[in-house]
N, C-alpha and C positions, 0 to 999 in steps of 0.2 A: 570288203564290207566290215569284217570283224575289226580290222585295224582302224577304220574310220570311227566306228563306234567307241573303241578304246580311246582314241585321241580326243573325242568329244567328252567322254567321261573325265579324262585327265584334266582337260581345260576347265570344265565346270567346277571341279574341286580345287584347282590351282588358283584360279582368278581371285576368289575371296581371300585366300591366304596372302597374295601379293597386294591386294587392294587395302588390306588392313595394316600394312607396314608403315608406321608413322615416321616422320622426320622432324627433328627439332633443330633449328638453326639458331645458334647462340652468338651474340656479339658481346664481348666483355670489354668494358671501358674502364678508365681510371687506372691504367697500368702506368706506374710512375717510373719504372726503370726496367732494364733488360736482365737483371740478375735472376738466377735460379729458374724456376718453372712455375707455370700457372697450372694448378690442379683443378680439374673440372670433373664433377661426378653427377650422374643422374640417378635418382632414387625412385622406387615405386612403392615404398611403404614407410609408415611412421616409425616402425621398429628399426629400420636401418638408417634413416635420415638423421643427421648428416655425417655419419661415421665413415671416415676414409677407409676404403677396403670393402665396404658393404654396398657400394653403388652397383647398379646393374650394368652400367657402362661407365667408363671413366677414361681420362686422358691426362697426360702431363705434356704441356706445350711450352716450348722455349720461346719467350717473347723476343722478337727480333727488332722491335721498336717500341717506344712508349706510346701511350694513347689507347689503342684497342687491338683486339684480335678476334677472329671468327673461328668457331668450331661447330661441327654438325654431328648430331646423334642420329643414327639411322636404324631401321628395322625394329622399331618400337611397336609392340602390340597396343591396341586400344587400352586406355587406362589412365590413372592419375599419376603424375610425376612431379618431382621437385628437383631443382638443381642447386648445388652448393659449389662455390668456387673460392679458392684462396691462392694468393701469390706466395709460394714457398721461396722467398728471396734467398735464403741461405742454404737451401737444398737439404735440410735435415729431415724432410718428409713429415713434418708436423707443423701445426699452426702455433707459432710461438706466442706466449702470453706473458704479461707482467701484471702481477696481482689479479689474475683472472681475466684481464682485458687483452684482447689480441693485439700483438705488435705488428703483425703482417696484415696486409689488406685482404679483405674477403667480401663475399656477397652471395645473395640468394636470388632465386627466381622471384619475380614480382618486386624485387628491390625492397623487400621487407626485412627488417632486422628485429631480433628479439630483445627483450629487456632481461638482463642478467643471464644471457645464454642465447643459443640459436632460436630462431622462430619455430613455431609448430609446423609440421608437415602440411596440415590443412590450410594454413595461412599462405603458404608459398606454392602450393601445388596448382597444376593446370591439367587440362584434359587433352589427351591425344585421341582423336576419333576419325575413323574412316580414312586413314592415310593422308590427312590434311597436313600440310607443312606448317609448323608453328615457328614463328620468329620471335625471339626474346632478346632483350638487351639487359645485361646485368652490370651494374656499376659497382666497382670495387671501392670500399671505404675502409 
């Protein structure tokens, strides 16, 4: 009886933890070539967005074809998030610019671009709530 009680207590506390784990499925379009890698980062705050290395989860994906690719972020707690993507075509681990204008393709959640720099976190953020799967398409430009 004691083991049954313990099992019930564990389940009661474990179920909410698993239920609040969000998933964001991202489709990235506009991939023009298979050079380098696609850098994808998900951010949970204005202070870190869109700085590479400050994302809460990130990935480098080698494109195997032009057009599009898919990536999934998992185990996200409820909250506000934004995604930044860029195609590091030459593999130098930075977004190359000429006169301050990006030379490599990039994009953000909600497909919003900033004027004279990246968009604000608030403009591109979305909510992850109650473990619902969020599906986004980000177009590289």
